[in-house]
C-alpha positions as CSV (number, residue, x, y, z in Angstrom):
1,M,24.3,178.4,-15.0
2,K,24.3,175.4,-17.6
3,S,25.2,176.2,-20.6
4,K,23.4,176.9,-24.2
5,Q,25.1,174.3,-26.1
6,S,24.1,171.4,-23.7
7,S,20.4,172.3,-23.1
8,R,20.3,173.0,-27.2
9,N,21.5,168.9,-27.0
10,Q,18.3,168.2,-23.9
11,T,14.9,167.2,-25.2
12,S,13.0,169.7,-23.1
13,Y,9.7,168.2,-21.1
14,W,7.7,169.1,-23.6
15,Q,9.4,168.1,-26.2
16,L,9.3,164.0,-23.9
17,I,6.0,164.5,-23.9
18,F,4.8,165.6,-27.9
19,S,7.2,162.7,-29.4
20,Q,5.3,159.9,-26.6
21,S,2.0,160.8,-28.0
22,K,-0.2,158.7,-30.0
23,V,-0.1,161.6,-32.7
24,N,3.9,160.9,-32.9
25,G,3.5,157.7,-33.8
26,A,3.9,156.3,-30.0
27,P,2.8,153.1,-28.8
28,Y,-0.7,153.8,-27.4
29,S,-3.6,151.6,-26.1
30,D,-6.7,152.3,-24.7
31,D,-7.1,148.6,-23.0
32,E,-4.1,149.4,-20.9
33,L,-5.3,153.1,-19.6
34,P,-6.7,153.4,-16.2
35,V,-10.3,153.3,-15.1
36,C,-10.9,156.4,-13.3
37,N,-14.7,157.4,-12.5
38,W,-15.4,161.2,-11.7
39,S,-17.5,163.3,-10.9
40,W,-17.9,167.2,-10.3
41,P,-17.2,168.0,-6.4
42,T,-21.0,168.7,-4.5
43,G,-21.7,170.3,-1.3
44,T,-18.6,172.8,-2.2
45,Y,-18.6,176.3,0.1
46,L,-19.2,178.1,-3.5
47,Q,-22.2,175.4,-4.4
48,R,-24.3,176.3,-1.0
49,R,-23.5,180.2,-1.6
50,R,-25.1,179.9,-4.8
51,A,-27.9,178.0,-3.4
52,V,-29.6,180.8,-0.6
53,K,-28.3,183.7,-2.3
54,E,-31.1,182.3,-5.0
55,S,-33.0,181.2,-3.1
56,L,-33.4,184.8,-1.3
57,T,-33.2,186.4,-4.8
58,A,-36.7,184.3,-5.2
59,F,-39.3,185.7,-3.2
60,G,-37.5,189.4,-4.2
61,P,-36.7,191.9,-2.1
62,T,-37.8,192.7,1.1
63,A,-39.8,195.8,2.3
64,S,-36.2,196.4,5.1
65,E,-34.6,196.2,1.5
66,L,-36.7,198.5,-0.2
67,S,-36.8,200.7,2.4
68,A,-33.1,201.3,2.6
69,R,-32.8,201.5,-0.4
70,D,-35.0,204.1,-1.4
71,D,-33.2,205.9,2.1
72,A,-30.1,205.8,-0.2
73,R,-31.0,207.7,-3.0
74,F,-31.3,210.9,-1.3
C-alpha cells in the first residue's frame, strides 16, 4: 500500500490533464490537431425499432388490438 506522503508528492491523472489545458497556459495550436470527420451511426437496432414503432402507430391500432384492449377492461 502506498503511503500518503508519496501520493501527495505525485501529480494525479486529472492534475496532469488540467495542467496541460490551454486555459492554464499550456501551448496549444489548432492547426496541429488531427482532422477527423465523424458522423452519427445510422441503421442501428434502436433506430430500426423506432422506425417500426412509428410506422405502426401512424396507422393507429388495428381492430384486433382494439378488441383485445376492450376485452382486457372487463
